[in-house]
C-alpha positions as CSV (number, residue, x, y, z in Angstrom):
1,M,-14.3,-4.2,-144.4
2,K,-16.0,-1.1,-144.4
3,S,-17.1,0.6,-147.4
4,F,-14.6,4.0,-148.1
5,S,-17.6,6.3,-148.5
6,V,-18.6,5.3,-144.6
7,L,-14.8,5.3,-143.3
8,A,-14.2,8.8,-145.7
9,I,-17.4,10.0,-143.7
10,L,-15.6,8.4,-140.1
11,A,-12.5,10.5,-141.4
12,T,-13.9,13.6,-142.0
13,A,-15.9,13.8,-138.5
14,L,-12.8,12.8,-136.7
15,S,-10.4,15.5,-138.4
16,T,-12.9,17.7,-137.4
17,I,-13.1,17.1,-133.8
18,S,-9.6,16.5,-133.5
19,Q,-9.5,20.2,-134.5
20,T,-11.8,21.4,-132.2
21,F,-10.1,19.7,-129.3
22,A,-6.7,20.9,-129.6
23,A,-4.3,19.6,-126.8
24,P,-3.9,22.0,-124.2
25,D,-0.8,24.5,-125.0
26,P,1.9,23.7,-122.4
27,N,2.8,27.4,-123.0
28,F,-0.3,28.9,-121.2
29,H,0.1,28.7,-117.6
30,I,-2.6,28.9,-115.4
31,Y,-3.4,29.8,-112.2
32,L,-6.5,29.4,-109.7
33,A,-7.0,31.8,-107.4
34,F,-9.3,32.0,-104.0
35,G,-10.2,33.3,-100.8
36,Q,-12.2,36.3,-99.2
37,S,-11.6,40.2,-99.6
38,N,-8.5,40.8,-100.6
39,M,-8.3,38.1,-103.1
40,E,-11.5,39.7,-104.0
41,G,-9.8,42.8,-104.7
42,Q,-10.7,45.6,-102.4
43,G,-8.1,48.8,-103.8
44,P,-9.9,51.2,-106.1
45,I,-9.1,50.6,-110.1
46,E,-6.8,53.1,-111.6
47,G,-5.9,54.7,-115.0
48,Q,-3.0,52.2,-115.1
49,D,-5.0,49.1,-114.2
50,R,-7.7,49.2,-116.9
51,T,-5.1,48.2,-119.9
52,V,-3.2,44.7,-120.2
53,D,-1.0,42.5,-122.2
54,K,-2.6,40.5,-124.0
55,R,-0.9,37.8,-122.9
56,F,-3.0,37.9,-119.5
57,Q,-5.7,36.7,-120.0
58,M,-8.5,35.7,-117.4
59,I,-11.4,33.6,-117.7
60,S,-14.4,34.6,-116.4
61,T,-15.9,32.6,-113.0
62,V,-19.3,35.1,-112.9
63,S,-21.4,36.5,-115.6
64,G,-22.3,39.8,-116.0
65,C,-19.3,42.2,-114.9
66,N,-19.0,44.2,-118.2
67,G,-20.9,41.9,-120.3
68,R,-18.5,38.7,-119.5
69,Q,-19.8,35.2,-119.5
70,V,-18.7,32.6,-117.6
71,G,-16.0,30.4,-119.2
72,N,-14.8,32.5,-121.5
73,W,-11.6,33.9,-121.4
74,Y,-10.8,38.0,-121.4
75,D,-8.1,39.9,-121.3
76,A,-7.4,40.5,-117.3
77,I,-8.6,43.4,-116.4
78,P,-10.0,43.7,-113.3
79,P,-12.4,43.3,-111.3
80,L,-11.2,39.4,-111.8
81,A,-13.2,37.2,-109.0
82,N,-16.5,39.3,-109.6
83,C,-19.0,42.0,-110.3
84,D,-18.1,43.4,-105.9
85,G,-14.4,43.2,-106.8
86,K,-12.0,45.5,-107.6
87,L,-8.4,45.7,-107.7
88,G,-6.0,42.5,-106.3
89,P,-3.2,40.9,-106.0
90,V,-4.3,38.7,-108.5
91,D,-3.8,41.9,-110.6
92,Y,-0.2,42.5,-110.8
93,F,0.8,38.9,-110.3
94,G,-0.4,38.1,-114.0
95,R,1.3,41.3,-115.3
96,T,4.5,40.6,-113.8
97,L,4.8,37.4,-114.6
98,V,4.3,37.7,-118.2
99,K,6.4,40.9,-118.1
100,K,9.5,38.7,-117.0
101,L,8.6,35.3,-118.9
102,P,9.3,34.6,-122.7
103,Q,7.1,36.4,-124.8
104,Q,5.6,32.8,-126.5
105,I,4.0,32.6,-122.8
106,K,0.4,33.1,-121.8
107,V,-0.7,33.2,-118.6
108,G,-4.1,32.9,-117.2
109,V,-5.9,32.9,-114.1
110,A,-9.3,32.0,-112.5
111,V,-10.5,34.0,-109.3
112,V,-12.9,32.9,-107.0
113,A,-13.3,34.9,-103.8
114,I,-15.9,35.9,-101.1
115,A,-15.4,38.7,-98.8
116,G,-15.7,38.1,-95.4
117,C,-16.0,34.5,-96.0
118,D,-15.0,31.4,-93.7
119,I,-12.6,29.3,-94.9
120,Q,-15.7,26.6,-94.7
121,L,-16.8,28.4,-97.7
122,F,-14.2,26.1,-99.4
123,E,-14.6,23.4,-97.7
124,K,-15.7,20.6,-100.3
125,N,-18.0,19.2,-97.6
126,N,-18.9,21.0,-95.5
127,Y,-19.7,24.5,-97.1
128,K,-23.3,23.7,-97.5
129,S,-24.1,24.0,-94.0
130,Y,-22.3,27.9,-93.4
131,N,-24.3,30.4,-92.4
132,L,-23.9,33.1,-95.0
133,Q,-24.3,37.0,-93.9
134,S,-26.9,38.6,-96.1
135,Y,-24.5,40.7,-98.6
136,M,-22.7,37.4,-99.5
137,Q,-25.8,35.7,-100.6
138,G,-25.4,37.5,-104.2
139,R,-21.8,36.5,-104.4
140,V,-21.9,33.3,-103.7
141,N,-25.0,33.1,-106.0
142,A,-22.7,34.4,-108.7
143,Y,-20.6,30.9,-108.2
144,G,-23.6,28.7,-109.1
145,G,-24.5,28.9,-105.0
146,N,-20.8,26.7,-104.5
147,P,-17.6,28.5,-104.7
148,Y,-15.6,25.6,-104.5
149,G,-17.7,23.9,-107.1
150,R,-17.3,26.9,-109.4
151,L,-13.5,26.9,-109.1
152,I,-13.1,23.5,-109.9
153,E,-15.6,23.7,-112.6
154,M,-13.3,26.8,-114.6
155,G,-9.8,24.5,-113.8
156,K,-11.1,21.9,-115.6
157,K,-12.2,24.1,-118.4
158,A,-8.7,25.7,-118.2
159,Q,-7.0,22.4,-118.1
160,Q,-8.7,22.0,-121.8
161,V,-6.5,25.1,-122.8
162,G,-3.3,25.6,-120.7
163,V,-1.7,23.8,-118.0
164,I,-2.2,24.8,-114.2
165,K,1.1,26.4,-112.3
166,G,0.0,26.9,-108.8
167,I,-2.8,28.0,-106.6
168,L,-2.9,31.1,-105.3
169,L,-5.2,32.3,-101.7
170,H,-5.5,35.1,-99.7
171,Q,-7.8,34.5,-96.4
172,G,-7.6,33.9,-93.0
173,E,-8.9,37.4,-91.7
174,T,-12.3,35.5,-90.7
175,N,-10.4,32.7,-88.7
176,T,-7.8,34.9,-86.9
177,G,-6.6,32.6,-83.7
178,Q,-8.0,29.7,-85.0
179,Q,-4.9,27.1,-84.9
180,N,-6.3,24.3,-86.9
181,W,-7.2,27.0,-89.8
182,P,-3.5,25.4,-91.7
183,N,-5.0,21.6,-91.6
184,R,-8.2,23.2,-93.5
185,V,-6.4,24.7,-95.7
186,K,-4.4,21.7,-96.6
187,A,-7.6,19.3,-96.8
188,I,-8.9,22.0,-99.5
189,Y,-5.6,22.0,-101.3
190,Q,-5.6,18.2,-101.4
191,D,-9.7,18.2,-102.6
192,M,-8.6,20.5,-106.0
193,L,-5.2,18.7,-106.7
194,K,-7.6,15.2,-106.9
195,D,-10.4,16.9,-108.5
196,L,-8.0,18.4,-111.3
197,G,-5.9,15.7,-111.6
198,L,-2.7,17.3,-110.2
199,K,0.5,16.9,-108.3
200,A,1.3,18.8,-105.2
201,E,5.1,18.6,-106.4
202,E,4.2,20.5,-109.5
203,V,1.1,22.7,-108.5
204,P,2.5,24.7,-105.4
205,L,0.0,27.0,-102.9
206,L,0.8,30.6,-102.8
207,A,-0.1,32.1,-99.2
208,G,-0.6,35.9,-98.5
209,E,-0.2,37.0,-95.2
210,V,-2.8,39.4,-93.6
211,V,-2.3,43.1,-92.9
212,T,0.2,43.4,-90.6
213,S,0.1,44.5,-86.6
214,A,2.9,47.2,-87.9
215,Q,0.5,48.5,-90.4
216,G,-2.2,48.7,-88.4
217,G,-3.8,45.7,-89.1
218,Q,-6.9,44.0,-87.4
219,C,-6.0,40.6,-87.7
220,G,-2.2,40.7,-87.8
221,S,-1.6,37.8,-85.9
222,M,-3.1,35.6,-88.0
223,N,0.5,35.8,-90.0
224,N,1.9,33.4,-86.9
225,I,-0.8,31.1,-87.9
226,I,-0.1,31.3,-91.9
227,A,3.2,30.9,-91.4
228,Q,2.9,27.4,-90.2
229,L,1.2,27.0,-93.9
230,P,4.7,25.4,-95.0
231,K,5.4,22.7,-92.2
232,T,1.3,21.5,-92.6
233,I,2.0,21.3,-96.8
234,P,5.6,21.0,-97.9
235,T,4.7,22.6,-100.9
236,A,3.2,25.8,-99.9
237,H,4.7,29.5,-99.8
238,V,4.2,32.5,-98.1
239,I,4.0,35.6,-99.4
240,S,5.1,38.4,-96.7
241,A,3.4,41.5,-96.6
242,Q,5.6,43.6,-94.6
243,G,5.5,46.9,-95.2
244,L,2.0,47.0,-97.0
245,G,0.0,49.6,-96.3
246,Q,-3.9,49.6,-95.9
247,Q,-6.8,51.6,-96.5
248,G,-7.3,52.6,-93.2
249,D,-10.1,50.4,-92.0
250,G,-7.3,47.7,-90.5
251,L,-8.5,44.7,-93.2
252,H,-7.8,46.0,-97.0
253,F,-4.3,46.8,-98.5
254,S,-4.5,50.0,-101.1
255,S,-4.2,49.8,-104.3
256,A,-0.3,50.6,-104.1
257,A,-0.2,48.0,-101.8
258,Y,-1.8,45.5,-104.1
259,R,0.1,46.1,-106.5
260,T,3.3,45.3,-104.6
261,F,1.6,42.5,-103.4
262,G,1.0,41.1,-106.3
263,E,4.6,41.6,-107.8
264,R,5.8,39.4,-104.9
265,Y,3.2,36.8,-105.0
266,A,4.7,36.5,-109.0
267,T,8.4,37.3,-107.7
268,E,8.2,33.6,-105.4
269,M,6.4,31.9,-108.2
270,L,9.2,33.1,-110.5
271,K,11.2,31.4,-108.5
272,I,9.6,28.2,-108.1
273,L,9.5,28.0,-111.5
274,G,13.3,28.1,-112.1
275,D,14.5,28.8,-115.6
276,V,11.3,28.5,-117.6
277,K,12.0,27.4,-121.3
278,V,9.4,27.7,-123.8
279,V,8.1,24.4,-125.3
280,D,8.1,24.0,-128.4
281,T,4.7,22.8,-130.1
282,N,6.2,22.0,-133.5
283,P,8.7,19.0,-132.9
284,T,9.8,20.1,-136.6
285,T,11.7,23.4,-134.9
286,T,13.3,21.9,-132.1
287,V,14.8,19.1,-135.1
288,K,16.2,21.4,-137.2
289,K,17.9,23.3,-134.4
290,T,19.2,19.3,-133.1
291,T,22.2,17.9,-134.7
292,T,20.9,14.9,-136.7
293,T,21.0,11.7,-135.1
294,T,20.4,7.9,-135.6
295,K,17.3,6.2,-134.9
296,A,18.2,3.6,-132.3
297,S,16.2,0.2,-134.0
298,N,15.9,-1.5,-130.6
299,P,15.4,1.6,-127.8
300,T,15.9,0.7,-124.2
301,Q,12.7,1.1,-121.6
302,G,12.4,5.2,-120.7
303,S,14.7,6.0,-123.9
304,C,13.6,6.1,-127.6
305,W,14.7,7.9,-130.9
306,S,12.8,11.2,-129.3
307,S,15.2,11.3,-126.4
308,S,17.6,12.4,-128.0
309,L,15.8,15.6,-129.4
310,G,14.6,16.4,-125.9
311,F,11.2,15.0,-125.8
312,P,10.0,11.7,-124.3
313,C,8.6,8.6,-125.4
314,C,5.0,7.6,-125.8
315,S,3.7,5.1,-123.3
316,G,1.4,2.5,-124.9
317,K,-0.5,3.2,-128.0
318,V,-1.1,6.6,-128.9
319,V,-2.9,8.6,-131.7
320,V,-0.3,10.5,-134.2
321,E,-0.5,13.8,-134.1
322,Y,2.4,14.6,-136.3
323,T,5.3,12.9,-138.5
324,D,8.9,14.4,-139.7
325,A,11.9,13.0,-140.5
326,S,12.6,11.4,-137.1
327,G,9.4,10.0,-136.8
328,R,6.0,9.8,-135.7
329,W,4.9,11.6,-132.7
330,G,2.0,12.1,-129.9
331,I,0.8,13.9,-127.0
332,Q,0.8,12.8,-123.7
333,N,0.8,14.9,-120.4
334,N,0.3,18.0,-123.0
335,N,3.5,17.3,-124.3
336,W,4.9,15.7,-127.4
337,C,6.3,12.0,-127.3
338,G,8.0,10.1,-129.5
339,I,5.9,7.2,-130.8
340,V,8.3,3.6,-130.4
341,N,7.2,1.4,-133.3
342,S,9.9,-0.5,-135.6
343,N,7.9,-0.3,-139.0
344,T,7.2,3.1,-139.3
345,S,9.4,2.9,-141.9
346,T,8.0,-0.2,-143.2
347,C,4.6,-1.5,-144.6
348,W,2.9,-1.2,-141.2
349,A,-0.4,-1.2,-142.7
350,K,-0.5,-4.7,-144.4
351,A,-0.3,-6.1,-141.2
352,L,-3.9,-4.2,-140.7
353,G,-5.6,-5.6,-144.4
354,Y,-4.2,-2.2,-146.2
355,N,-1.6,-1.2,-149.1
356,C,1.0,1.1,-147.8
357,C,0.8,4.6,-150.1
358,S,3.0,5.0,-152.5
359,T,6.0,6.8,-152.1
360,N,6.4,9.0,-154.9
361,T,4.6,11.6,-153.6
362,C,4.2,13.7,-150.3
363,R,1.1,12.6,-147.8
364,N,-0.9,15.0,-145.9
365,A,-3.0,12.4,-143.3
366,V,-6.8,12.6,-143.7
367,Y,-7.3,10.4,-140.3
368,N,-4.9,9.6,-137.7
369,D,-5.6,6.8,-135.3
370,T,-3.2,4.5,-132.6
371,D,-1.7,2.6,-135.7
372,G,-0.7,5.4,-137.9
373,Q,-1.3,7.9,-140.2
374,W,-4.1,7.1,-143.3
375,D,-4.3,8.7,-146.7
376,I,-6.5,7.8,-149.8
377,E,-5.1,6.2,-152.9
378,N,-7.1,4.3,-155.6
379,N,-10.5,5.0,-153.6
380,Q,-8.9,2.7,-150.7
381,W,-7.1,3.7,-147.4
382,C,-3.4,3.5,-147.3
383,G,-0.9,3.5,-144.5
384,I,1.2,6.4,-144.8
385,S,5.2,5.3,-144.2
386,T,8.3,7.9,-142.8
387,A,9.4,7.6,-146.5
388,N,6.4,9.9,-147.8
389,T,7.2,12.7,-145.3
390,L,10.7,12.9,-146.0
391,C,10.3,15.1,-149.2
């Protein structure tokens, strides 16, 4: 058995690590966005665009814009993609979501876009051979020379604090007429899902149309190809650009159109999300609101005491993150789960060579591991049982 002093130091260190690397917040919805100029944003930024609800955040994908640093979170004030961007569809996508979702839910976005680029620039294994035009060089360098890689990098960083809910795309003008475009987009989407450990059914792709021919769009015919995406990607949704005005160049939407376009992206996403419920990250809140139930002593597979409280059972061994009158709680897949252990109310620590803590006082764990919660008594480690947490 290791000395108390060594274990105490270890417990303190692990406690600090646990506090530093908190579980991702399931109420922080993250969206990744990529594309070319219209996703980069080409609309003049006006007064109404310069203030935003703090529940709408952006992770900066480049450094140098308005003092922002890559990988840091900021209020989502445009430009969102890079220093050359302006107002784009993601601006009012996020604003609409936070306006219509429950107040406890935040929205975060990561936007990577390069004006004029072919879809090739986002192909994981093909971007290096892309023949960059001179004006693109600075934009691409700002993304570390690899726009796809930067988006994945920021996606992983965002997953440390939230949950990715969707991917937004606006690209296609440069690929107008290319019938294989949907398949190329599918390959990029699948790479993103794989590299970020996501499931298609949980993370849809929302793709916007280009300026329509009826509005004088130079590339309006591309909308016929964009319309094929849902046939190629079952979880893809096409966002209509019908009636959205452009700036006179036949390519870029007006600021007013970007606002409406963003709202359309958001409306579609809200349909997909359905009736959004706030995830209670403190199980005691749910327990207090739920009629008291008796814990099953022999839970069946897929069902345990936490199921009746609206939470899944933990699978395998997990670290005890919280204990209340119902039982011990862990975190798996960014959600609370009930730890199935018939010994929670008995002296489980004895089997490990330790005493259980006395029950004449309430306990606060100084260390958690997959066995349970630990405190110190008489200069020795002791296991905290459920009885210690009922008071």
